[in-house]
Structure formats: structure tokens, C-alpha cells
C-alpha atoms as one frame of an Amber mdcrd trajectory, in Angstrom:
protein
-106.606  40.064-159.771-109.251  38.328-157.555-108.540  36.129-154.577-110.272
  33.205-156.313-108.159  33.492-159.398-104.908  33.655-157.420-105.772  30.568
-155.465-106.928  28.617-158.561-103.658  29.290-160.370-101.703  28.723-157.218
-102.846  25.061-157.011-100.397  24.103-159.724 -97.380  26.009-158.476 -94.667
  24.740-156.164 -93.370  27.867-154.397 -95.979  29.610-152.225 -96.002  33.119
-150.853 -98.464  34.368-148.157 -99.221  38.032-148.511-100.271  39.880-145.356
-101.813  43.271-146.211-102.513  42.511-149.890-104.859  45.542-150.124-102.077
  47.940-149.108 -99.527  49.598-151.257 -96.576  47.187-150.983 -98.768  44.076
-150.502-100.790  44.758-153.643 -97.707  45.228-155.744 -95.957  42.253-154.145
 -98.940  39.969-154.908 -98.751  41.015-158.543 -95.012  40.555-158.816 -94.998
  37.094-157.215 -97.971  35.995-159.387 -96.189  37.177-162.545 -93.033  35.274
-161.453 -95.030  31.987-161.242 -95.502  31.669-157.477 -98.678  30.482-155.814
-100.030  33.558-154.024-102.155  33.384-150.955-103.905  36.527-149.808-104.559
  36.569-146.028-108.027  37.538-145.026-108.040  38.996-141.477-111.766  38.408
-141.106-111.744  34.642-141.595-108.155  33.227-141.849-105.977  31.820-139.162
-102.398  33.045-139.592-100.552  29.957-138.502-102.789  27.784-140.671-102.472
  30.064-143.651 -98.672  30.041-143.407 -98.419  26.222-143.546 -96.614  25.139
-146.770 -95.639  28.754-147.597 -91.946  29.321-148.360 -92.246  33.086-147.907
 -94.440  35.456-145.888 -94.639  39.063-147.014 -95.312  41.111-143.852 -97.044
  44.101-145.446 -99.466  44.788-142.660 -99.084  48.474-141.759-101.407  50.013
-139.134-102.111  53.691-139.055 -99.307  55.661-137.327-101.293  56.333-134.115
-101.784  52.546-133.730 -98.239  51.492-134.072 -97.434  51.379-130.380-100.436
  49.242-129.566-100.401  47.031-132.679 -96.951  46.580-134.133 -95.518  44.328
-131.420 -98.489  41.981-131.438 -98.794  41.823-135.207 -95.134  40.916-135.721
 -95.102  38.556-132.814 -97.888  36.571-134.586 -96.053  36.722-137.935 -92.834
  35.451-136.235 -94.682  32.531-134.601 -96.338  31.542-137.879 -92.985  31.759
-139.739 -91.215  29.641-137.159 -93.960  27.014-137.273 -93.927  26.868-141.036
 -90.197  27.436-141.653 -91.035  30.363-143.924 -88.796  33.334-144.656 -90.403
  36.646-143.792 -89.954  39.683-146.128 -90.392  42.919-144.186 -90.798  46.157
-146.175 -88.440  48.359-144.191 -88.281  52.143-144.170 -85.829  54.896-143.299
 -87.381  55.775-139.965 -84.752  53.808-138.069 -81.910  56.175-138.965 -81.111
  59.213-136.930 -80.637  62.718-138.345 -76.922  62.483-137.773 -76.405  59.106
-139.409 -73.810  59.489-142.248 -74.968  58.960-145.841 -75.692  56.781-147.687
 -77.948  54.839-145.333 -77.357  51.068-145.616 -77.022  47.752-143.716 -73.991
  48.992-141.820 -75.599  52.307-140.718 -76.436  52.819-137.089 -80.109  52.542
-136.169 -80.075  55.740-134.072 -83.544  57.188-134.407 -84.782  58.659-131.114
 -88.354  59.637-131.989 -91.197  57.220-130.968 -92.129  55.943-134.457 -88.486
  55.403-135.257 -87.844  53.489-132.062 -90.898  51.265-132.651 -89.551  50.280
-136.114 -86.097  49.599-134.601 -87.570  47.312-132.010 -89.781  45.539-134.526
 -86.830  44.730-136.724 -84.642  43.698-133.775 -87.348  41.261-132.652 -86.998
  39.236-135.863 -83.225  38.924-135.438 -83.585  38.235-131.696 -86.201  35.519
-132.237 -84.266  33.669-134.938 -86.816  34.102-137.715 -85.394  33.951-141.228
 -85.883  37.505-142.394 -85.215  39.774-145.318 -85.714  43.533-144.569 -86.116
  45.208-147.916 -85.560  48.879-147.089 -86.823  51.705-149.288 -87.742  55.348
-149.245 -91.177  56.897-149.876 -93.391  55.033-152.304 -94.305  55.964-155.870
 -97.442  53.921-156.621 -99.207  53.091-159.833-102.531  54.270-158.515-103.973
  56.559-155.880-103.301  54.941-152.419-103.286  57.790-149.968 -99.533  58.482
-150.015 -97.724  61.778-149.991 -97.671  62.056-153.776-101.368  61.724-154.472
-102.514  63.416-151.264-100.300  66.477-151.268 -97.501  66.687-153.844 -99.276
  66.124-157.192-102.910  67.375-156.977-102.039  70.873-158.237 -99.902  69.610
-161.056-102.396  70.702-163.652-102.001  74.262-162.401 -98.216  74.034-162.674
 -97.457  73.470-158.976 -95.745  70.703-157.064 -96.540  71.171-153.344 -93.697
  69.697-151.420 -93.584  69.077-147.602 -89.893  69.920-147.103 -86.658  71.486
-148.261 -86.943  71.923-152.076 -83.153  71.244-152.534 -82.851  68.272-150.129
 -82.388  64.902-151.874 -85.017  62.327-150.894 -85.243  58.547-151.403 -88.118
  57.260-153.518 -89.123  53.686-154.557 -91.321  52.764-157.506 -93.453  50.017
-156.080 -93.451  47.605-159.067 -89.633  47.743-159.037 -89.539  47.296-155.294
 -91.976  44.293-155.495 -89.839  42.646-158.200 -86.797  43.076-155.990 -88.701
  41.236-153.211 -89.389  38.323-155.598 -85.719  38.169-156.643 -84.611  38.070
-153.000 -87.241  35.459-152.189 -85.908  33.218-154.930 -82.398  33.537-153.415
 -83.544  33.101-149.830 -81.559  29.866-149.313 -78.342  31.610-150.163 -78.841
  34.476-147.692 -77.884  34.962-144.071 -80.646  34.241-141.509 -81.198  38.027
-141.231 -80.603  40.197-144.253 -80.929  44.017-144.345 -81.084  45.038-148.013
 -81.329  48.594-149.238 -83.304  49.551-152.316 -81.724  52.656-153.791 -84.594
  53.555-156.073 -84.503  57.258-157.090 -82.768  60.085-155.237 -84.506  63.354
-156.182 -84.935  66.847-154.860 -88.292  68.598-155.188 -86.922  70.833-157.926
 -85.592  67.814-159.925 -89.012  66.157-159.598 -90.712  69.340-160.788 -88.364
  69.444-163.790 -89.231  65.842-164.754 -92.967  66.536-164.308 -92.668  69.635
-166.446 -91.484  67.468-169.349 -94.208  64.868-168.655 -97.032  67.328-168.366
 -95.989  69.681-171.091 -96.122  72.768-168.924 -93.828  74.639-166.503 -94.133
  72.995-163.070 -92.661  74.854-160.080 -91.969  73.380-156.625 -93.579  75.180
-153.718 -93.178  74.430-150.001 -96.172  73.037-148.171 -97.445  74.891-145.133
 -97.420  72.755-142.042 -99.504  75.107-139.808-102.843  73.401-140.616-101.419
  70.143-139.230-100.237  71.938-136.103-103.712  73.316-135.619-105.304  69.861
-135.860-102.687  68.221-133.697-104.671  68.416-130.408-107.575  66.444-131.722
-106.231  64.442-134.757-103.547  61.837-133.637-102.338  61.412-137.154-101.219
  65.063-137.344 -98.929  64.476-134.366 -97.315  61.556-136.152 -96.937  63.333
-139.448 -95.248  66.275-137.685 -92.930  63.813-135.857 -91.693  62.495-139.194
 -91.413  65.944-140.817 -87.618  65.999-140.434 -87.194  63.407-143.188 -88.561
  65.930-145.744 -85.858  68.432-144.763 -83.003  65.969-144.139 -81.024  64.993
-147.286 -80.903  61.175-147.454 -80.292  58.336-149.888 -80.138  54.538-149.615
 -77.186  52.312-150.383 -78.272  49.609-152.885 -74.947  47.777-152.991 -76.151
  44.656-151.204 -79.169  44.257-153.494 -76.939  44.620-156.500 -74.630  41.963
-155.109 -77.414  39.506-154.490 -79.623  40.254-157.536 -77.396  41.837-160.214
 -79.104  43.222-163.266 -82.505  43.882-161.691 -84.285  46.248-164.209 -85.242
  49.660-162.965 -88.088  51.632-164.499 -86.978  55.032-165.729 -87.951  57.698
-163.241 -89.924  59.522-165.958 -92.073  56.502-166.521 -92.686  55.993-162.759
 -93.668  59.616-162.266 -95.861  59.532-165.310 -97.792  56.615-163.797 -98.157
  58.325-160.478 -99.128  61.656-161.989-101.557  60.191-164.560-104.717  61.422
-162.825-103.519  65.046-162.944-102.242  64.951-166.486-104.441  66.031-169.405
-107.315  63.586-169.613-106.701  62.256-166.073-109.501  61.758-163.544-108.278
  63.724-160.597-111.821  63.977-159.082-111.994  60.197-158.806-108.578  60.044
-157.211-109.474  62.674-154.619-112.569  60.655-153.626-110.513  57.450-153.361
-107.799  58.949-151.127-109.997  61.056-148.867-110.291  58.353-146.259-106.682
  57.072-146.383-103.677  58.047-144.374-100.882  60.244-145.811 -97.824  58.100
-145.164 -95.810  55.290-146.700
């Protein structure tokens, strides 16, 4: 889906969405979902576009910019300040892909709009402050909160960087407790939820915190599903974290990954009640189909070598 084709088709559409971070995981899937729903889709080009100018006439801005973890402290406040200014100038509603970093380890389950934002670690506090700034500054905002992503292609996330590459040998390498439930979101489903919320934006509160339940799986449950998909016995095995500890002194990303390690051992799930209230009947892809798409490069006939080359330079995170 080229930028030119999106803009050409967009000329005849009435509702317009501006996608920030269209080359990223959520942004790429959001652009596809809005396009399929008949919206005019603008892809922001950081090299040549002015944000306030690009936002003019847009009803919705998808704020899918996501710097590398080590850059969050320096970049998140400025990036979202610019987004808020552009949204206020244009009157657009901002959709922020939220995560579970804001919740503390002691927060009761399930995590939802009423849960306390009690994270005390640096990355969690940065996300809390970022979200609070939208509410504080009066920007019409929808935070669509999800767990870790299941993508349709290799994009440098935990699945294709660590969990799935040894699938062909019968191993699922998991970074945490094999029996702790973990929240997952299939990106095409999450993106369609963003479109549904965007189309109901005028009925929403000025600031909406909406949980996307997605799938709640343990590593062993995931291994069982992958066994059926791959046609072989797949066993879950815990990942060793000591290589990251060794690289921590000279690789800033390692420090951040270790900081967020607790989420792989902490059982958690998201409350999707609000999304179901606002957008009842949203279809959900069967978990088997979602994992089949993510695991395709490591299934018989897949091209795992190509995937490894694609993901080598990307970060292992959401």
C-alpha cells in the first residue's frame, strides 16, 4: 500500500485520518484498517511534513510514534506535546495505542479503565505522564490499551525475535513464567477496534481509556496451540536472561528490557468491557489463526532466514 495510492484514493473520501508512525507495527496495521473502512489515510513523513499542517482537516490522528526504549525520556514528552498542539489546532481526536506498563505489580486483575496507574519503574512512569498530559491539556483522546502484539509479519517484537525462531525444532523460548497468563493483541483486530472507536468518537467522553482484551495465554497454552498448527510437539522453555545482564553496561536497550521483565512473570489480563459496550460485536480472529500468521516463517515452507535478516536491526519490544 503505497503513500501515493493512499492519497489518491483519499481525495474522494470525507473522513480523514493522519497516521503517525505508519511504518511501525500498530501504525502499519491502522493504516490498512482505516483504508479498508473507507477513510482517507494520510501517512506522515517526518523528513518533509509539518505536523500541524498535515493534521489540518483530519478528524483523527493515530499517535503511533514509538521511539526506542532508551529514548523515551528524551523524546516522548516532546513528541506528544507536538501531537497535542496539532490536535487542538485541527480539532482532531487522537488515538493513542496504550500498553500495560502503567499498572503496578500489585494492581488487582483484570486491568481496566478503573485500575490505578501505579507503576513505579521509569518506563512505566513515563507512560503514565504521557497519558495524563492528554487529559490535562484537554485533547480529545482515545487510549486503546492492549498487551503484547501478535503481528502479521516480522517486525522485531518478542514473538519473532525470541519466542518463535526455534519453533521448527519443537521449542517455544519464553521470557517468563511458563504458567503465568499474559495479554496478547492481534494487530489487525486491534486496528479494526481503533477504526470502530474513531467512528464513534463524537459519542465518547473527551478522554476515553478503552481496554482491548485480546487473548490471555500462558506459554504452555501457546505451545499447545502451536503444536497443532505446526504438526509437531512444541514445548515451552524459559529464556535465559543472563546475556542481557552481561550486555547491560554497554547496551542501553538491555537495561530497559530487564526493567520490563516483571511483566513476563506477572500474571495479567485486560478488561475489555468498555470496548464491548462501545463497539459490540467486533469480530475477533481465532487465536489459532493469529498465531499461524505470526509463526508462518517457522512453519514448513516458511522463510525464517529472511525474517531473521529483517528483524536483526529492530528492537525487541512492543
